[in-house]
C-alpha positions as CSV (number, residue, x, y, z in Angstrom):
1,L,25.9,-82.6,-90.4
2,T,28.1,-85.3,-91.8
3,I,30.5,-84.6,-94.7
4,T,31.0,-87.4,-97.2
5,D,33.2,-87.8,-100.2
6,S,32.2,-89.0,-103.6
7,S,32.7,-92.7,-102.6
8,G,30.2,-92.2,-99.7
9,S,32.8,-92.4,-96.9
10,A,32.2,-90.0,-94.0
11,S,35.1,-87.8,-93.4
12,D,34.0,-85.4,-90.6
13,S,30.9,-84.4,-88.7
14,Y,29.7,-81.0,-87.3
15,S,27.0,-80.0,-85.0
16,A,25.6,-76.6,-84.2
17,I,22.8,-75.0,-82.1
18,V,20.5,-72.8,-84.1
19,N,18.3,-70.1,-82.5
20,V,15.3,-69.2,-84.6
21,I,13.8,-65.7,-84.3
22,D,10.6,-65.4,-86.2
23,C,11.0,-61.9,-87.5
24,F,9.1,-62.7,-90.7
25,P,6.0,-64.6,-89.4
26,T,3.7,-66.6,-91.7
27,G,0.0,-66.9,-91.4
28,A,-2.5,-64.2,-90.4
29,H,-1.2,-60.8,-89.4
30,D,-3.2,-58.3,-87.4
31,P,-2.5,-54.8,-88.8
32,M,-3.8,-53.3,-85.6
33,E,-0.7,-54.6,-83.8
34,D,1.5,-52.3,-85.9
35,M,-0.6,-49.3,-85.0
36,N,0.5,-49.4,-81.4
37,Y,4.2,-48.9,-82.2
38,M,6.2,-46.7,-84.6
39,V,9.8,-47.7,-85.5
40,F,11.5,-45.0,-87.5
41,P,13.4,-44.2,-89.7
42,N,13.6,-47.5,-91.3
43,P,16.1,-48.0,-92.9
44,A,18.2,-46.2,-90.2
45,D,21.8,-45.1,-90.1
46,D,22.6,-43.1,-86.9
47,E,19.6,-43.7,-84.7
48,L,16.3,-45.6,-84.5
49,N,13.3,-44.3,-82.7
50,V,10.8,-46.7,-81.1
51,Q,7.6,-45.1,-80.0
52,V,4.6,-46.6,-78.2
53,I,1.5,-45.0,-79.7
54,N,-1.3,-46.4,-77.5
55,G,-0.1,-44.4,-74.5
56,A,0.1,-47.5,-72.3
57,K,1.9,-47.0,-69.0
58,E,3.0,-50.6,-68.5
59,M,6.6,-51.7,-68.9
60,T,7.6,-52.2,-72.5
61,T,10.8,-54.1,-73.3
62,I,12.7,-53.8,-76.6
63,E,15.0,-56.7,-77.6
64,W,17.3,-56.3,-80.7
65,Y,18.4,-59.5,-82.5
66,D,20.6,-60.2,-85.5
67,L,19.3,-62.7,-88.1
68,S,21.3,-65.5,-86.5
69,G,19.1,-65.1,-83.4
70,Q,21.7,-63.5,-81.2
71,L,20.4,-61.0,-78.7
72,L,22.4,-57.8,-79.2
73,L,20.6,-55.3,-76.9
74,T,17.7,-55.1,-74.4
75,R,16.1,-51.8,-73.3
76,N,13.2,-51.2,-71.0
77,L,10.7,-48.3,-71.3
78,P,9.2,-48.1,-67.8
79,G,6.0,-46.1,-68.5
80,S,7.6,-43.8,-71.1
81,N,6.6,-43.9,-74.7
82,K,9.7,-43.3,-76.7
83,I,13.3,-44.6,-76.8
84,I,16.1,-43.7,-79.2
85,L,18.6,-46.4,-80.1
86,Q,22.0,-45.3,-81.3
87,T,22.8,-47.3,-84.5
88,S,25.9,-45.6,-85.9
89,S,28.2,-48.4,-84.5
90,I,26.0,-51.3,-85.7
91,P,27.1,-53.0,-88.9
92,P,24.8,-52.6,-91.9
93,G,22.2,-55.4,-92.3
94,I,18.8,-56.6,-91.4
95,Y,17.8,-57.0,-87.8
96,C,14.7,-57.9,-85.8
97,L,13.2,-55.8,-82.9
98,K,11.0,-57.7,-80.5
99,I,8.7,-55.3,-78.7
100,V,7.1,-56.8,-75.6
101,N,4.5,-55.5,-73.2
102,A,1.3,-56.8,-71.5
103,G,-0.3,-57.2,-74.9
104,G,2.3,-59.7,-76.0
105,P,5.3,-59.6,-78.3
106,I,5.5,-57.9,-81.7
107,M,8.3,-58.4,-84.2
108,K,9.6,-55.6,-86.4
109,K,12.2,-55.9,-89.2
110,V,14.7,-53.1,-89.1
111,V,17.3,-52.3,-91.8
112,I,20.6,-50.5,-90.8
113,E,22.4,-48.8,-93.6
């Protein structure tokens, strides 16, 4: 980014690294993906439950991102089917959960009140 004044003279420049987390994908969406997981309550205030519905016994990883793409939390579910994430200390806002297992990643939008 280069900042210019009204006469067109450059006065300063700035660079930044941007991490993009595709929490709101475009294109075709397979609704069957959503049936394998439950994320509730949403919006949440004190805790957020992530439950694997399909009963799969493989490792499931939960990654929690803010909208700037910063990874805030990683949790593993080794063969279990439910995890409770404490959210009372998390600032209100919109976040993105990335749920990953052998079937691939699924992104879920989460609102913390």
